[in-house]
N, C-alpha and C positions, 0 to 999 in steps of 0.2 A: 587614814592618811596615805596618800599615794607617793610612790617613789619618783625619782627624776624621769625614769623611762615611762612612767604612766601606768605601771603595773602595781596594783595594790599589794600591801604587805600580806593581807589575808589570803591572797591567791597563792603565795609561796609558803604558806604555813606547813610545817613538817607533819609527818604521820604521828599517831599517838606514841609510837616507839622512839620518836626523835630522829628518824632518818627520812631523808627526802625520798619521794616515791621512785625516782629514777635509780637511786642507789639500792633500794629494796628490790626492785625488779632485777637489777644486775646480780645481786647476791643470790636471789632465788633461782635465777637462771644458771648461775655458776654451780650451785648445789645440785640442781637437777642434772646438769651435764656431768658432774662428778659421779652421781649415782648411776646414770646411764652407762658411762664408760666403765665404772667399776663392775657393774652387772655383766656387761659384755665380756670384759676380761675374765671374770670368774667363770662365766658360762663357757668361754673358749677353753679354759683350763680343764674344766670338768668334762667337756666334750672329747678332748684329746685323751684324757685318762680312760674315759669310757670306751673309746675306739680301740685303744691298745688292749684293754681288758677283754673286749668282745673278740678281737682277733685271736688272743691267746685261748679263750674258751672255745672258739670255733676249731682251732687247730687241735686242741686236746680231744674234743668230741669226735673229730674225724679220724684221729690217729688211734684211739683206744681199740676199735674193732680189729684193726690190722695187727696191732701189738699183741692182742690176746691170741692171735693165731700164729704168731711168729715162733718158729722152732729153733731159733738161734738167739744168742745174747745180743740184744739190740745195741748195747754200748761198746762191746769188745769184739764182736765178730766182724770180719772183713768180707763175708759172703753177702751177695745180693742176688737172690733168686726169688722173684715174685711172679713167675710165669703161671703157676698154679695157685689160684686164690685159696684152695683148701690145704695146701702144704707149702707155706712160704718160709724162707729163711733169709733174713736180711739184718745187716748191722751197719753201723755208721763209723767204725773205727778208721777205715781208710779215707772216707769222705771228710771226717773231722781233721785228720792229719793234713791232707792236701789243702783244705780250706785255711787252716790256722797257719801252716808253714809258709804258704804263698803270700798270705796277707802280712805276716810278720816280716818276711824278707822285703816286701814292697815298702813297709813302714821304715825299716832300717835304711833303705836306699833313699827314700823320699824326704824323711825328716831332716837329716843334716843338710841336704841340698836346698830344701825349702827355707830353712832358717838362714842359711848363708845368703840366699837370694834376697830374702826379706831384709836382712841387715845391710846388704849392699844398697838396696833401693832407698832405705830410710836413713842410713848413716853416712854413706860414702858417695853415692851417685848425685851429680848435680840435678837441678830441677828439670832441665830440658831433656835429660836422659831417664830420670826416675819415672816420670809419668808414662812415656811410651813403653818402658820396660814392664811396668806394673800392668798396663793394659794388655800387653802381649802375653804375659803369664796368665792373666785372667781369661784370655781368649781360649786357652787350652781346655778350660772347663766346659766350653760350649761344643767341643768336638764329641760326636756321638760315640758310644762304646763300640759299635760295629766298625767304625773307621779305625779305631785303635787296634781292634782285633785283626783286621785285614792288613793294616800297616805293619803290625808285628809279624804276622804269619808269612807275608809275601815280600816284604821289603827288608826288615831288620833281621829276621831270623837267619838269613844266610851268612850274616857276619858274626853270629854268636858261637859258631862251631869252634873257632880257635880259642875263645875264652874257656869254653867247656873242656876242651882237650888239655889246656894248661892247668886248670883247677884239678881235674881228675888225675893228671900225671903227678902233681905235687901232693895233693891231699886225698888221693883215691883210697888210701888205706882207712880213712874215716868213713863209716857207713853213710853219713850224710852227703858225702861227695863222691860216692862210688859211681863208676861208669856202668850204666845199665843197658847201654847199646841203643837208647832211644834217640830219635832225631833231635838235633839241638834246638830246632824251632818249635818243638812240641813238648817241652819239659816244664816242670814246675819252676825251675830257676828262671827260665826265659819269660814265662808269663808273669813272674814277680817283677821283672824289669818293666814290662808293659803296664802292670798295675801301679808301679811307682810313678810312671809318667802320668797316669790318670789321676792319681790323688795329689800330685804335686801342686796344682793350682789351689786346691783347698787349703793345704798346709801353708803355702806361701802367702795367700791373701789374708788369712786370719793372723798369721804371725806378723805380717807387715802392719796391719792395723794396730795390733797391740804395741809393737815397738815404736810406732809413730806417736803413741799416746804417753810415752815416758815423760814424766815431768821435766821441764827444762832445768829447773833448779837442781835436780839430782845430777844431771849431766854436767852442769856448770860447776857444781861443788866438787865433783870428781876431777875435772880439769883444773880447777883452782888449786887443788891439793897437789898438783904436779903429775897427774895420771896422763898416760899417753892415750891416744884414740882407742886402741884396743882395750886398755885397762879400764877406760871409762865405760866401754860397752860391756865388758865382763862384770864390772861391779855395779853398774846402774841399769843398763838396758836389759840385759839378759835376766837378772833377778826379777825385774818388774814384769817382763813378758813371759815368764815361765808358765803361769797358769794358762795363758792364751795359747802357748805352744802345745801344752798338754791337751787342751780342748781341740785344737786343730788336728793333732795327731790321732785322737780318738775318732774324730769325724772322718778322717782319711781311712782309718782302720775299718770303720763301719762300711765305708764305700767299697773297700777292697774285699771285705768278707762277703758282701752281697752281689758282687759283680758276676754277671752271667754270660753275656754275649761274647766278650773278648776271651774269657776263659774257655768257653765252649768251642770257639774257632781255633784257638792255639793249642791247648793241652790235648794230647791224644788219650783216648780212653783205653784202659788196660783190658785185655780179654778176661772173661769171667774165669775165676779160678787161678789167676796169676798170683805168684808168690808175693808175700809182703816185702816191701822194700822201704827203707828210711831215706833213700837217696832223693835229692832234689833234682837230679838229672834223670828223672824217670817221668812217665806219664801218670795220669790219674784224673780224678774228677772231684770238683768241689760240690757242696750241697746244691748250689744254684745250678751249676752246669749239669749235674746228674738229673735234676728234675726237668730241665729244659731238653736234654738229650732224649729222655724217655717219655716225653709227653704223650706219645702215641699209645702207651700202655695204660692210659687212664680209662680203661674200658669197663671197669667194675669198681664198686665202692671200696672193696677190700684192697685191691691193688693200688688204687689211688691213695688210700689211707697210709700205705707204706711210705709213699713219697711225701705225704703231708707230715708224717712223723719225722722225716728228715728235715722238712721245712720248720717244724716246731723246734728242733734242736738249733737250727740256725737263728731262729727268732730269739730263743733264750740266750744264745751266745752273744748276739749283738746287744741284747738288753743288759747282760752282765758287763760287757765291755763299757757301755755308757755309764752304768752304775759305778763301776770302779773309777772311771774318769771323773765323775762328779764327786766322789769321796776324796780323791787326790786333790782336786781343785779346792774343795772346801777346807781341807786341812792346810793347804798352802796359804789360802787367804787368812785363816786364823793365825798362822805362824807369822805372817807379814804385818798383821794389824797391830 
């Protein structure tokens, strides 16, 4: 029997499994797409892990020959003498201190400012101002490192001297703020300010995205209970965005730890054999700037291995920082769920 449209019922008979051919094709196509996407995602994850592992293995393999010929304690010595491959003495204590203290100071300066900017853009600023302000902050991330270094060394550095004189005159009795006679534009403290400006866009952008995703019901509930604008932010927005702020801070810290060009331009290198100093108003070198400044010494595998050993420590340092951030975030998520 034919239908009104002239198509026989037998032509529209379902498949043996009871589904129309079109639905079956769509289901098979969907399952195939899921399998392809899942395989690509899994392969990408494995590739990233493999690359990180291979980098670590390469650094270790290249550093071991130099470390075996080192006549000083690699972790505690402040000496760095690799001129003679047969009699080398090098340690990372000074490099580790300058790298860590400059990055932490940059983080201390950038995180509060970045969070405040993110809160202003998402909670206070009108739409016509919020979008241009967010774009302007994001634009800072596109500025090359060398521009920041030149800007800091030749433009801003001349205005840092009064700040340094004030801090050393008031807190100079503390070793961390002692005046070592270094130029104000070439100290660890000043490069920390430049690094803070460099990592500010990362912290601001991620914090802004997290704050903007705060459920409206949470904010409305706080306001309905009589909370002021700031009380609503303190009880609803900030707790919700805390994991995001921690993630943004760790990403910024990783950027500061590995920064090379700006630090190399600004911070003055100390002469070999200079006495140890805890002061942030002194010169020095980070892991990255030490390797970049002495690239010309990579004329033998053993000497190169000494700098690769320093790079290995920086690699492990950034890995540990990101691991700690992941643990903190996971614990925070478990607490809030």
